[in-house]
PAFIMI-729849 format. One record per residue: residue in one letter; y, z negated, x negated of N, C-alpha, C, CB in turn; residue number from 1. Coordinates in steps of 0.2 Angstrom, whole numbers, padded with zeros to 4 digits. Glycine has a CB too. Example, Ala and Ser with C-alpha at 12.3 -4.5 7.8 and 13.67 -1.06 7.14 Angstrom:
<atoms>
ATOM  code    n.y    n.z    n.x   ca.y   ca.z   ca.x    c.y    c.z    c.x   cb.y   cb.z   cb.x  pos
ATOM     A  -0028  -0039  -0066  -0022  -0039  -0062  -0016  -0039  -0066  -0022  -0045  -0057    1
ATOM     S  -0011  -0035  -0064  -0005  -0036  -0068   0000  -0039  -0064  -0003  -0029  -0070    2
</atoms>
This chain:
<atoms>
ATOM  code    n.y    n.z    n.x   ca.y   ca.z   ca.x    c.y    c.z    c.x   cb.y   cb.z   cb.x  pos
ATOM     M  -0320   0419   0062  -0315   0416   0057  -0319   0414   0051  -0311   0410   0059    1
ATOM     P  -0317   0416   0045  -0321   0415   0039  -0321   0407   0038  -0318   0418   0033    2
ATOM     S  -0326   0405   0035  -0327   0397   0034  -0321   0395   0029  -0334   0396   0031    3
ATOM     Q  -0319   0399   0024  -0314   0397   0020  -0307   0395   0024  -0313   0402   0014    4
ATOM     T  -0306   0400   0028  -0300   0399   0032  -0300   0393   0037  -0299   0405   0037    5
ATOM     I  -0306   0391   0040  -0307   0385   0044  -0306   0379   0039  -0314   0385   0047    6
ATOM     V  -0309   0379   0033  -0308   0373   0029  -0301   0372   0027  -0312   0374   0022    7
ATOM     S  -0297   0378   0025  -0290   0377   0023  -0286   0375   0029  -0288   0384   0021    8
ATOM     T  -0287   0377   0035  -0283   0375   0041  -0284   0368   0043  -0284   0380   0047    9
ATOM     T  -0291   0366   0042  -0293   0359   0044  -0290   0354   0039  -0300   0358   0045   10
ATOM     D  -0290   0357   0032  -0287   0352   0027  -0279   0351   0029  -0288   0356   0020   11
ATOM     Q  -0276   0357   0031  -0269   0356   0033  -0268   0351   0038  -0266   0363   0034   12
ATOM     L  -0272   0352   0043  -0272   0347   0049  -0273   0340   0047  -0277   0349   0054   13
ATOM     R  -0278   0339   0042  -0279   0332   0040  -0273   0330   0036  -0286   0333   0035   14
ATOM     R  -0270   0334   0032  -0264   0332   0028  -0259   0329   0033  -0262   0337   0024   15
ATOM     V  -0258   0333   0038  -0252   0332   0043  -0254   0325   0047  -0252   0338   0049   16
ATOM     L  -0260   0324   0049  -0262   0318   0052  -0261   0312   0047  -0270   0318   0054   17
ATOM     N  -0263   0313   0041  -0262   0308   0036  -0254   0306   0035  -0265   0310   0029   18
ATOM     E  -0250   0311   0035  -0243   0310   0035  -0240   0306   0041  -0239   0317   0034   19
ATOM     E  -0243   0308   0047  -0241   0305   0053  -0243   0298   0053  -0244   0309   0059   20
ATOM     E  -0249   0296   0051  -0252   0289   0050  -0247   0285   0045  -0259   0289   0048   21
ATOM     A  -0245   0288   0040  -0241   0285   0035  -0234   0283   0038  -0240   0289   0029   22
ATOM     A  -0232   0288   0042  -0225   0286   0045  -0226   0281   0051  -0222   0293   0048   23
ATOM     C  -0232   0281   0054  -0233   0276   0059  -0233   0269   0056  -0240   0277   0063   24
ATOM     R  -0236   0269   0050  -0236   0262   0046  -0229   0260   0044  -0241   0263   0039   25
ATOM     Q  -0225   0265   0042  -0218   0263   0041  -0215   0260   0047  -0214   0269   0038   26
ATOM     L  -0216   0264   0053  -0213   0261   0059  -0216   0254   0061  -0215   0266   0065   27
ATOM     L  -0222   0253   0059  -0225   0247   0061  -0221   0241   0057  -0232   0247   0060   28
ATOM     D  -0220   0243   0050  -0216   0238   0046  -0209   0236   0049  -0215   0241   0039   29
ATOM     T  -0206   0241   0052  -0199   0239   0055  -0201   0235   0062  -0196   0246   0057   30
ATOM     V  -0206   0236   0065  -0208   0232   0071  -0209   0225   0069  -0214   0235   0075   31
ATOM     Y  -0212   0224   0063  -0213   0217   0061  -0207   0214   0058  -0219   0217   0055   32
ATOM     E  -0203   0218   0055  -0196   0215   0053  -0192   0213   0059  -0192   0221   0049   33
ATOM     E  -0192   0218   0064  -0189   0216   0071  -0191   0210   0074  -0189   0222   0076   34
ATOM     R  -0198   0209   0073  -0201   0203   0076  -0198   0196   0073  -0208   0203   0076   35
ATOM     A  -0198   0197   0066  -0195   0191   0062  -0188   0190   0064  -0196   0193   0055   36
ATOM     A  -0184   0195   0065  -0177   0194   0067  -0177   0191   0074  -0173   0201   0066   37
ATOM     I  -0181   0193   0078  -0181   0191   0085  -0183   0183   0085  -0186   0195   0090   38
ATOM     R  -0188   0182   0082  -0190   0174   0081  -0185   0170   0078  -0196   0174   0078   39
ATOM     T  -0181   0172   0074  -0176   0168   0071  -0169   0169   0074  -0175   0169   0063   40
ATOM     V  -0169   0174   0079  -0163   0176   0082  -0157   0178   0077  -0160   0170   0087   41
ATOM     D  -0159   0182   0072  -0155   0184   0067  -0153   0191   0069  -0159   0185   0060   42
ATOM     I  -0148   0192   0073  -0145   0198   0076  -0142   0203   0071  -0141   0197   0082   43
ATOM     T  -0140   0200   0065  -0137   0203   0060  -0141   0209   0057  -0134   0199   0055   44
ATOM     R  -0148   0207   0057  -0153   0212   0054  -0154   0218   0059  -0159   0208   0053   45
ATOM     F  -0153   0217   0065  -0155   0223   0070  -0152   0230   0068  -0153   0221   0077   46
ATOM     H  -0146   0230   0066  -0143   0236   0065  -0147   0240   0059  -0136   0236   0063   47
ATOM     D  -0148   0237   0054  -0152   0240   0048  -0159   0242   0050  -0152   0235   0042   48
ATOM     I  -0162   0237   0054  -0169   0239   0056  -0169   0245   0061  -0172   0233   0060   49
ATOM     N  -0164   0245   0065  -0164   0251   0070  -0162   0257   0067  -0159   0249   0076   50
ATOM     C  -0158   0257   0061  -0156   0263   0058  -0163   0266   0054  -0151   0262   0052   51
ATOM     R  -0166   0261   0051  -0173   0263   0048  -0177   0266   0053  -0176   0258   0044   52
ATOM     R  -0178   0263   0059  -0182   0265   0064  -0181   0272   0066  -0183   0260   0070   53
ATOM     L  -0174   0273   0067  -0172   0280   0070  -0174   0285   0064  -0164   0280   0071   54
ATOM     S  -0173   0284   0058  -0175   0288   0053  -0182   0290   0053  -0173   0286   0046   55
ATOM     I  -0186   0285   0054  -0194   0286   0054  -0195   0290   0060  -0197   0279   0054   56
ATOM     L  -0192   0288   0066  -0194   0292   0072  -0192   0299   0072  -0190   0289   0078   57
ATOM     E  -0187   0301   0068  -0185   0308   0067  -0190   0311   0062  -0178   0308   0064   58
ATOM     L  -0192   0307   0057  -0198   0310   0053  -0204   0311   0057  -0199   0305   0047   59
ATOM     L  -0206   0306   0061  -0212   0307   0066  -0211   0313   0070  -0213   0301   0070   60
ATOM     Q  -0205   0315   0073  -0204   0320   0077  -0205   0327   0073  -0197   0321   0080   61
ATOM     T  -0203   0327   0067  -0204   0333   0063  -0211   0334   0061  -0200   0332   0056   62
ATOM     I  -0215   0328   0060  -0222   0329   0058  -0226   0331   0064  -0225   0322   0056   63
ATOM     A  -0224   0328   0070  -0227   0330   0076  -0226   0338   0078  -0224   0326   0082   64
ATOM     D  -0220   0340   0076  -0219   0348   0077  -0223   0352   0073  -0212   0349   0076   65
ATOM     A  -0224   0349   0067  -0228   0353   0062  -0236   0352   0064  -0228   0350   0055   66
ATOM     R  -0238   0346   0066  -0245   0346   0069  -0246   0350   0075  -0246   0338   0071   67
ATOM     H  -0241   0351   0079  -0242   0356   0085  -0243   0363   0082  -0236   0355   0090   68
ATOM     R  -0239   0365   0078  -0240   0372   0075  -0247   0373   0072  -0234   0373   0070   69
ATOM     V  -0249   0368   0068  -0255   0368   0065  -0261   0369   0070  -0256   0362   0060   70
ATOM     V  -0260   0364   0075  -0266   0364   0080  -0266   0371   0083  -0264   0359   0085   71
ATOM     Q  -0260   0374   0085  -0260   0381   0088  -0263   0386   0083  -0253   0383   0090   72
ATOM     D  -0261   0386   0077  -0264   0390   0072  -0272   0390   0072  -0261   0389   0065   73
ATOM     V  -0274   0384   0071  -0281   0383   0070  -0285   0385   0077  -0283   0375   0069   74
ATOM     A  -0282   0383   0083  -0285   0385   0089  -0285   0393   0090  -0280   0382   0095   75
ATOM     R  -0280   0396   0087  -0280   0404   0088  -0285   0406   0083  -0273   0406   0085   76
ATOM     H  -0286   0404   0077  -0291   0406   0073  -0298   0405   0075  -0290   0403   0066   77
ATOM     C  -0299   0400   0079  -0305   0398   0082  -0306   0401   0089  -0306   0390   0083   78
ATOM     G  -0302   0405   0091  -0302   0408   0098  -0302   0404   0104  -0309   0412   0098   79
ATOM     L  -0298   0398   0103  -0297   0393   0108  -0290   0395   0112  -0297   0386   0106   80
ATOM     P  -0289   0393   0118  -0283   0394   0121  -0277   0391   0117  -0283   0391   0128   81
ATOM     H  -0271   0394   0118  -0265   0392   0114  -0263   0385   0116  -0260   0397   0115   82
ATOM     D  -0265   0382   0122  -0263   0376   0124  -0268   0370   0123  -0262   0376   0132   83
ATOM     T  -0273   0372   0118  -0278   0367   0116  -0275   0361   0113  -0283   0370   0111   84
ATOM     S  -0277   0355   0115  -0274   0349   0112  -0277   0347   0106  -0275   0343   0118   85
ATOM     L  -0274   0343   0102  -0277   0340   0096  -0284   0337   0097  -0272   0335   0093   86
ATOM     H  -0285   0333   0102  -0291   0330   0104  -0296   0336   0105  -0291   0326   0110   87
ATOM     Q  -0295   0341   0109  -0299   0346   0110  -0301   0350   0104  -0297   0351   0115   88
ATOM     L  -0296   0351   0099  -0298   0354   0093  -0302   0350   0089  -0291   0356   0090   89
ATOM     V  -0301   0344   0088  -0305   0339   0084  -0312   0339   0087  -0302   0332   0084   90
ATOM     D  -0313   0339   0093  -0320   0339   0096  -0323   0346   0094  -0319   0339   0104   91
ATOM     H  -0319   0352   0094  -0322   0358   0093  -0324   0359   0086  -0317   0364   0095   92
ATOM     L  -0320   0356   0081  -0321   0357   0074  -0325   0351   0071  -0314   0357   0070   93
ATOM     H  -0327   0347   0075  -0331   0341   0072  -0337   0343   0068  -0333   0336   0078   94
ATOM     A  -0341   0348   0070  -0347   0350   0067  -0345   0353   0060  -0351   0354   0071   95
ATOM     T  -0339   0357   0060  -0338   0361   0054  -0333   0358   0049  -0335   0367   0056   96
ATOM     S  -0330   0352   0051  -0325   0349   0047  -0327   0341   0046  -0318   0350   0050   97
ATOM     A  -0330   0340   0041  -0332   0333   0039  -0325   0329   0038  -0337   0332   0033   98
ATOM     G  -0325   0323   0041  -0319   0319   0039  -0313   0320   0044  -0317   0320   0033   99
ATOM     L  -0313   0325   0048  -0307   0327   0052  -0307   0321   0058  -0307   0334   0055  100
ATOM     R  -0313   0320   0061  -0313   0315   0066  -0311   0308   0064  -0320   0315   0069  101
ATOM     G  -0313   0306   0058  -0311   0300   0055  -0304   0299   0054  -0315   0298   0049  102
ATOM     C  -0301   0305   0051  -0294   0305   0050  -0290   0304   0057  -0292   0312   0046  103
ATOM     Y  -0292   0308   0062  -0289   0308   0068  -0290   0301   0071  -0293   0313   0073  104
ATOM     Q  -0296   0298   0071  -0297   0291   0074  -0292   0286   0070  -0304   0289   0073  105
ATOM     S  -0291   0287   0064  -0287   0282   0060  -0280   0283   0062  -0288   0283   0052  106
ATOM     Y  -0278   0289   0063  -0271   0290   0065  -0270   0287   0072  -0269   0298   0065  107
ATOM     L  -0275   0288   0077  -0274   0286   0084  -0274   0278   0084  -0280   0288   0088  108
ATOM     T  -0278   0275   0080  -0278   0268   0079  -0271   0265   0077  -0283   0265   0074  109
ATOM     Q  -0268   0268   0072  -0262   0266   0069  -0256   0267   0075  -0260   0270   0063  110
ATOM     A  -0256   0273   0078  -0251   0274   0083  -0252   0269   0089  -0252   0282   0086  111
ATOM     K  -0258   0268   0091  -0259   0263   0096  -0257   0256   0094  -0267   0262   0099  112
ATOM     T  -0258   0254   0088  -0256   0248   0085  -0248   0247   0086  -0258   0247   0078  113
ATOM     V  -0245   0253   0084  -0237   0253   0084  -0235   0252   0091  -0235   0259   0081  114
ATOM     R  -0238   0255   0096  -0236   0255   0103  -0237   0248   0105  -0240   0260   0107  115
ATOM     D  -0243   0245   0104  -0244   0238   0106  -0239   0233   0103  -0251   0236   0105  116
ATOM     E  -0238   0233   0097  -0233   0229   0094  -0226   0229   0096  -0233   0230   0086  117
ATOM     I  -0224   0236   0098  -0217   0237   0101  -0217   0233   0108  -0216   0244   0102  118
ATOM     K  -0223   0234   0112  -0223   0230   0118  -0223   0223   0117  -0230   0232   0122  119
ATOM     H  -0226   0220   0112  -0226   0213   0111  -0218   0211   0109  -0230   0211   0105  120
ATOM     N  -0215   0215   0105  -0208   0213   0104  -0204   0213   0110  -0205   0218   0098  121
ATOM     A  -0205   0218   0114  -0201   0219   0120  -0202   0212   0125  -0203   0225   0124  122
ATOM     G  -0208   0210   0125  -0210   0204   0128  -0206   0198   0125  -0217   0202   0128  123
ATOM     L  -0206   0197   0119  -0202   0192   0116  -0195   0192   0117  -0203   0192   0108  124
ATOM     I  -0192   0198   0117  -0185   0199   0119  -0184   0197   0126  -0183   0206   0118  125
ATOM     E  -0188   0199   0131  -0187   0197   0138  -0188   0189   0139  -0193   0200   0142  126
ATOM     G  -0192   0186   0135  -0193   0179   0135  -0187   0175   0133  -0199   0177   0131  127
ATOM     I  -0184   0178   0127  -0178   0175   0125  -0172   0176   0130  -0176   0178   0118  128
ATOM     R  -0172   0182   0133  -0167   0183   0138  -0167   0179   0144  -0167   0191   0140  129
ATOM     G  -0173   0177   0146  -0174   0173   0151  -0172   0166   0150  -0182   0173   0153  130
ATOM     V  -0173   0164   0144  -0171   0157   0142  -0164   0157   0142  -0174   0155   0135  131
ATOM     I  -0160   0162   0139  -0153   0162   0139  -0150   0162   0146  -0151   0168   0135  132
ATOM     D  -0153   0166   0150  -0151   0166   0157  -0151   0160   0161  -0155   0172   0161  133
ATOM     Q  -0157   0156   0160  -0158   0150   0163  -0153   0145   0160  -0165   0147   0161  134
ATOM     A  -0152   0145   0153  -0147   0140   0150  -0140   0142   0153  -0147   0141   0143  135
ATOM     L  -0138   0148   0154  -0131   0149   0157  -0131   0147   0164  -0130   0157   0156  136
ATOM     S  -0136   0148   0168  -0136   0146   0175  -0136   0139   0176  -0141   0150   0179  137
ATOM     A  -0137   0135   0171  -0137   0128   0172  -0130   0125   0171  -0141   0124   0166  138
ATOM     G  -0125   0129   0170  -0118   0127   0170  -0115   0125   0177  -0114   0133   0167  139
ATOM     P  -0109   0122   0177  -0106   0120   0183  -0104   0125   0188  -0100   0115   0182  140
ATOM     T  -0104   0124   0194  -0101   0129   0199  -0094   0129   0198  -0104   0127   0206  141
ATOM     I  -0091   0135   0198  -0084   0136   0198  -0082   0135   0205  -0082   0143   0195  142
ATOM     G  -0076   0132   0206  -0073   0130   0212  -0069   0136   0215  -0069   0124   0212  143
ATOM     E  -0067   0134   0222  -0063   0139   0225  -0057   0140   0222  -0063   0137   0233  144
ATOM     G  -0053   0145   0224  -0046   0146   0222  -0045   0150   0216  -0043   0139   0221  145
ATOM     H  -0051   0153   0213  -0051   0157   0207  -0053   0164   0209  -0055   0154   0202  146
ATOM     E  -0050   0169   0206  -0052   0176   0207  -0058   0177   0203  -0046   0181   0206  147
ATOM     L  -0064   0177   0207  -0070   0178   0204  -0074   0185   0206  -0075   0172   0205  148
ATOM     Y  -0078   0187   0201  -0081   0194   0203  -0088   0193   0200  -0078   0200   0199  149
ATOM     T  -0093   0196   0204  -0100   0196   0202  -0101   0202   0197  -0104   0198   0209  150
ATOM     A  -0107   0202   0194  -0108   0207   0189  -0107   0214   0192  -0115   0207   0186  151
ATOM     G  -0108   0215   0199  -0107   0221   0202  -0100   0223   0204  -0111   0222   0208  152
ATOM     G  -0095   0218   0203  -0088   0220   0204  -0086   0217   0211  -0087   0227   0204  153
ATOM     Q  -0090   0214   0215  -0088   0211   0221  -0084   0205   0220  -0094   0211   0226  154
ATOM     S  -0079   0204   0224  -0075   0198   0224  -0079   0192   0228  -0068   0199   0227  155
ATOM     V  -0079   0186   0225  -0082   0180   0228  -0078   0174   0227  -0089   0179   0225  156
ATOM     A  -0079   0169   0232  -0075   0163   0231  -0078   0158   0227  -0074   0160   0238  157
ATOM     M  -0084   0157   0226  -0088   0152   0222  -0094   0155   0219  -0090   0146   0226  158
ATOM     G  -0096   0152   0214  -0102   0155   0210  -0104   0151   0204  -0101   0162   0209  159
ATOM     R  -0109   0154   0201  -0111   0150   0195  -0108   0154   0189  -0119   0151   0194  160
ATOM     T  -0107   0151   0183  -0104   0154   0178  -0107   0159   0174  -0102   0148   0173  161
ATOM     N  -0114   0160   0175  -0117   0165   0171  -0117   0172   0175  -0124   0163   0170  162
ATOM     V  -0116   0172   0182  -0116   0178   0186  -0108   0180   0187  -0119   0176   0192  163
ATOM     L  -0104   0176   0186  -0097   0178   0188  -0092   0178   0182  -0094   0173   0193  164
ATOM     I  -0087   0182   0182  -0082   0183   0177  -0076   0180   0180  -0081   0190   0175  165
ATOM     H  -0073   0176   0177  -0066   0173   0180  -0061   0177   0177  -0065   0165   0177  166
ATOM     Q  -0057   0180   0182  -0052   0184   0180  -0045   0182   0182  -0053   0192   0182  167
ATOM     Q  -0040   0182   0178  -0033   0179   0180  -0028   0185   0179  -0031   0173   0176  168
ATOM     G  -0023   0185   0183  -0018   0189   0182  -0019   0196   0183  -0015   0188   0176  169
</atoms>
């Protein structure tokens, strides 16, 4: 493969990785917005945040598809198997493409940060959910004589207010 073709295809790969990293930064911004909404229990903001997140995730999917095509093109030009991964390709091109590894590492770092921050938000949500469950279970016991049902739909005679739904008529 001529060196000019390698340079052009690796430049294309570098551009795709930079686009993907930028989209990850946008996604990270929504994660931080979500965290602020979680901490203030401002549920009115979740819809807008989730709409933006969905749009960014769709963009990321489009970029990932483009990255996959570029990786296959570069692998084919380099005589590598068609199932060559991005990591394998970067390792293969490291000597011939200055800066590609740095671009790849920067993208990976950003993607890992997004994943870790999303996990952190999930932990916050679970914590809040646990507090709410505990607060609800601190309620009085419902006495006999009512038609009560568990969350699974089974009829019971007595229970706690957070687990049971009182149904009349």
